[in-house]
N, C-alpha and C positions, 0 to 999 in steps of 0.2 A: 360797853360791848364792842364798839367799833375799834377801840384801841387794842382790845384783845385779839380781834380778827386780823388787824394789821401786824401785830407782833407774831401771830401764828404764820401769816403769809411770809413775812421776812424770814422767819426760822425755816420754813419749808423751802423757800427759794434758796437759802444758803445751803441747806442740806443737799438739795438737788445739784447745785453748782459744785459743791465739794465732791459729790459722788461722780459727777461727770469728769472731773479733773483726774481722779485716781486712775482711771482707765486709759488715759492718753499716753501714747508712745513718747519716750523721752528724746524727741527729735533734737532739741537744742542741746541737751546734755551730750548726746552722741556726737554732734557736730563740734562742740567744745572740746571733747576728749580727743577727737581726731586732729583738730587744729593744734592742740597742746602737744600731742605726740609728734606732729610735723615740726613744730617749733623746736622741740628737743632734738629731733633728727637734724634740723638745720644747723645747730651748733655742735653736731657730732657727739652728742652725749654718749652714744653707744661705744665710742672709742675709749672713753674713760670708765664708764659704768655699764658694761654690757649686760650683766645680770639684772640690774635694776631696770634697764630699758626693756629687756625681755619680759620682765614682770609687768611693765606698763602695757606692752603689746598683748600679753596674755589677758590683762584686764579688759582691753578694748575688744579682743576676740570674744571674751566671756559676755561682755555687754551686747555684742552683735548677736551671739547665739541666743541669749535671753530675749532679745528684741524679736528675733525671728520666731521664737516660741511664745510670744505674747506675754512674757513674764516681765512686765514693764518696770515694776519696782526694783527687781533684781538688776535689770539692765541699767536703770537710772543710777543705782548705787555703784555698780562697777564703772560706769562712765564717769561719774563724778570723782571717784577715787583715782581713776586713770588720769583724768585731767589734772587733779591736784598733784599727783606724783610726777607727771610729765613736766608741769610747770616748775616744780622743785628741781628736777633734773636739769632743766634748761638754765635756771638761775645758778645752780652750783657749777655747772659746766662753764657757763659764761664767766663766772668769777675766777675759775681755774685758768681759763684761756687768757683772761686779762692779766693775771699775775705772770703767766708764762710769757706773754708778749712783752710785758714791762721788763722782765729779766732778759729776754732776748735782745732788747734794744739798749741794754747797758753797754757803754763803750768799753773797749779793751782794757783801759786802765782800771776799770772796776770789776775785773774778772774775779778777784778775791771775794767781793761782795756776792757776786752771782754764785760762786762756789759755796758760800755759807748759806745762801737762800735755797739752794737745791733741796736739802733735806726738809726744809719747811714746806716746800711745794709738794714733795713726795708725801709728807704727812697729811697735807690737805687732800690729796688724791685718795690716800688710804681712808681718811675720815669720810670722804664722800662715798666711797665704795661700801663703807660700813653703815651708811645711813646717818652719819653724824653731820648733817648738812650745815647747821649753824656753825659748828667748829670749822668745817672746811671753808665756809665763806669768810669767817673771821680771820682765819690764817691767811687766806689770800689777800684780805684787806691789809693785814700787817705787812705782808710782802710788798704790796704796792706803796704803803706808807713809808717803809724803810727806803725804798728806791726813790720816792719823792723827796724825802729828807736829804738823802745824799745828793740828789740832783740839784736841789735848791741851794745846798751848801757850796756847790761848784761855782 
């Protein structure tokens, strides 16, 4: 009988703990979303992907609105989605900026290579704007690799 009481006590305690967590405001998630949005702003993601950045800002505002209305689960969902999307935008923007920087640093004698890489960079930007993030990052990596290969051969 003692084991049965212990098991019931553990079950009841677990249930109460779970119930108390459900009603907590998503403070950490909101902070994470705001920090991720700031990080995306820091790399100027809005310059390349303004529509996607506006969507992230809308998600943060939605999370804040839900938080103020004590709809914590909806606020949590919007905040987590905003954080994930903002982190993706930061990563894609960073990859594009690195490829652009590598192209800008090419010496004058490699102007033809830069000219051939411009459409690839434009394609990466188009892919990013369309939400094809893996494609955009891969294209930027190809650009940097082509530049590294030529630079190593010099």
